[in-house]
C-alpha positions as CSV (number, residue, x, y, z in Angstrom):
1,X,0.0,0.0,0.0
2,X,1.4,3.4,-0.9
3,X,2.0,6.2,1.6
4,X,-0.6,8.3,-0.3
5,X,-3.2,5.6,0.3
6,X,-2.3,5.3,3.9
7,X,-2.7,9.1,4.3
8,X,-6.1,9.0,2.7
9,X,-7.2,6.2,5.0
10,X,-5.8,8.1,8.0
11,X,-3.9,5.0,8.9
12,X,-1.6,7.1,11.2
13,X,-4.7,8.2,13.3
14,X,-5.8,4.6,13.7
15,X,-2.3,3.6,14.8
16,X,-2.1,6.5,17.3
17,X,-5.5,5.4,18.7
18,X,-4.3,1.8,19.1
19,X,-0.9,2.9,20.5
20,X,-2.7,4.7,23.3
21,X,-3.6,1.3,24.8
22,X,0.1,0.2,25.0
23,X,1.5,-0.1,28.5
24,X,5.0,0.9,27.5
25,X,6.8,3.3,25.2
26,X,8.3,0.3,23.5
27,X,4.8,-1.0,22.7
28,X,3.6,2.4,21.5
29,X,6.6,2.7,19.1
30,X,6.0,-0.8,17.9
31,X,2.3,-0.1,17.1
32,X,3.2,3.3,15.5
33,X,5.7,1.6,13.2
34,X,3.2,-1.0,11.9
35,X,2.3,-1.1,8.3
36,X,-0.5,-3.0,6.5
37,X,0.3,-6.6,5.7
38,X,-0.9,-8.3,2.5
39,X,0.1,-11.9,3.4
40,X,-3.0,-13.7,4.7
41,X,-1.0,-16.2,6.8
42,X,0.9,-13.3,8.5
43,X,-2.4,-11.5,9.2
44,X,-3.9,-14.7,10.6
45,X,-0.9,-15.3,12.9
46,X,-1.0,-11.7,14.2
47,X,-4.8,-11.9,14.9
48,X,-4.3,-15.3,16.7
49,X,-1.6,-13.7,18.8
50,X,-3.9,-10.8,19.7
51,X,-6.7,-13.3,20.6
52,X,-4.4,-15.3,22.8
53,X,-3.3,-12.2,24.7
54,X,-6.8,-10.9,25.1
55,X,-8.1,-14.3,26.3
56,X,-5.3,-14.4,28.8
57,X,-6.0,-10.8,30.0
58,X,-9.6,-11.7,30.6
59,X,-8.7,-14.5,33.0
60,X,-5.7,-12.7,34.5
61,X,-5.9,-11.3,38.1
62,X,-3.6,-8.4,37.1
63,X,-5.9,-7.4,34.2
64,X,-3.1,-6.1,32.1
65,X,0.6,-6.6,31.4
66,X,2.9,-4.6,33.6
67,X,4.7,-1.6,32.1
68,X,8.4,-1.8,31.6
69,X,11.2,0.6,30.7
70,X,12.8,0.9,27.3
71,X,16.3,-0.5,27.7
72,X,17.1,-0.9,24.0
73,X,19.8,1.8,23.9
74,X,21.4,0.6,27.1
75,X,21.4,-3.0,26.0
76,X,22.8,-2.1,22.6
77,X,25.7,-0.3,24.4
78,X,26.5,-3.4,26.3
79,X,27.2,-5.2,23.0
80,X,30.1,-2.8,22.4
81,X,33.4,-3.6,24.0
82,X,34.0,-1.1,26.8
83,X,30.3,0.0,26.7
84,X,29.4,1.8,30.0
85,X,25.9,2.4,31.5
86,X,24.9,5.1,33.8
87,X,23.2,4.1,37.1
88,X,19.7,5.0,35.9
89,X,20.1,2.6,32.9
90,X,21.4,-0.1,35.2
91,X,18.3,0.4,37.4
92,X,16.0,0.2,34.3
93,X,17.6,-3.1,33.3
94,X,16.8,-4.3,36.9
95,X,13.2,-3.2,36.5
96,X,13.0,-4.9,33.0
97,X,14.3,-8.2,34.6
98,X,11.8,-7.9,37.4
99,X,9.0,-7.3,34.9
100,X,10.1,-10.3,32.9
101,X,10.1,-12.5,36.0
102,X,6.6,-11.3,36.9
103,X,5.3,-11.9,33.4
104,X,6.8,-15.4,33.2
105,X,5.4,-16.2,36.7
106,X,1.9,-14.9,35.9
107,X,1.7,-15.5,32.2
108,X,3.2,-18.9,31.7
109,X,0.5,-20.2,29.5
110,X,-0.7,-23.6,28.5
111,X,1.4,-23.9,25.3
112,X,-1.2,-26.1,23.6
113,X,-4.0,-23.6,24.0
114,X,-1.9,-20.4,23.4
115,X,1.2,-21.4,21.4
116,X,2.0,-17.9,20.1
117,X,1.9,-16.4,23.6
118,X,3.9,-19.4,24.8
119,X,6.6,-18.6,22.2
120,X,6.8,-15.0,23.5
121,X,6.9,-15.9,27.2
122,X,9.7,-18.5,26.6
123,X,11.9,-15.7,25.1
124,X,11.8,-13.6,28.3
125,X,15.1,-13.6,30.0
126,X,15.0,-14.5,33.7
127,X,17.9,-13.7,36.1
128,X,16.5,-13.1,39.5
129,X,19.9,-13.0,41.1
130,X,21.1,-10.2,38.8
131,X,17.7,-8.4,39.1
132,X,17.9,-8.4,42.9
133,X,21.6,-7.3,42.9
134,X,20.8,-4.4,40.6
135,X,17.7,-3.2,42.5
136,X,19.5,-3.3,45.8
137,X,22.5,-1.3,44.3
138,X,20.9,1.6,42.5
139,X,17.6,3.5,42.6
140,X,15.5,5.1,39.9
141,X,17.3,8.4,40.2
142,X,20.7,6.8,39.7
143,X,21.8,7.0,43.3
144,X,24.1,4.2,44.4
145,X,22.5,2.7,47.5
146,X,24.2,1.7,50.7
147,X,23.0,-1.8,50.1
148,X,25.2,-2.0,47.0
149,X,28.0,-3.3,49.2
150,X,28.9,-3.7,52.8
151,X,32.1,-1.6,52.3
152,X,30.1,1.3,50.8
153,X,27.6,1.2,53.7
154,X,30.5,1.2,56.2
155,X,32.3,4.1,54.5
156,X,29.1,6.1,54.3
157,X,28.3,5.5,58.0
158,X,31.8,6.6,58.9
159,X,31.4,9.7,56.7
160,X,28.1,10.5,58.3
161,X,29.6,10.2,61.8
162,X,32.4,12.5,60.9
163,X,30.0,15.0,59.3
164,X,28.1,15.1,62.6
165,X,31.3,15.7,64.6
166,X,32.4,18.5,62.2
167,X,29.0,20.2,62.5
168,X,29.0,19.9,66.3
169,X,32.6,21.4,66.4
170,X,31.6,24.3,64.1
171,X,28.5,24.9,66.3
172,X,30.8,25.0,69.4
173,X,33.2,27.5,67.6
174,X,30.2,29.7,66.7
175,X,28.9,29.7,70.2
176,X,32.3,31.0,71.4
177,X,32.2,34.0,69.1
178,X,30.9,37.4,70.0
179,X,27.2,37.5,68.8
180,X,28.1,40.5,66.6
181,X,30.6,38.3,64.6
182,X,28.3,35.3,63.9
């Protein structure tokens, strides 16, 4: 189908409408990038996949899939030798791993009844140990947490203790000054 025909049909408006139902930015972009398909077998497969997910949503206690962060850029940088991530990206990968684990736990389908959904769920990477390590090491704002390591926690406790002593000392110095010089 030509771009002109798609504009006449206002295909972009239809995609925008459907993308509004996506639970993540990744899903929104995926919907927005869709184009009409002419192959009946591919159309049938896509419709079956949608039916499987809708059927699963109707019986799911959660009612929807959990949202998840877009980690594509961060994961691509990990493929490059020497690639470095900032703490917020590391945290996002931890959340992605957590979401994947939740999806697998709650969405592991009966593969005979929902084979396409089963294919998707089997592709989800699970690494609970890495997920837990990441989420106890950094937070969503990129702060490295005391729980990242015992040494870090100990160093921060010592620094906090020294900070308190310095403040008390300065307060004592100020108390000894003439009020006109404070």
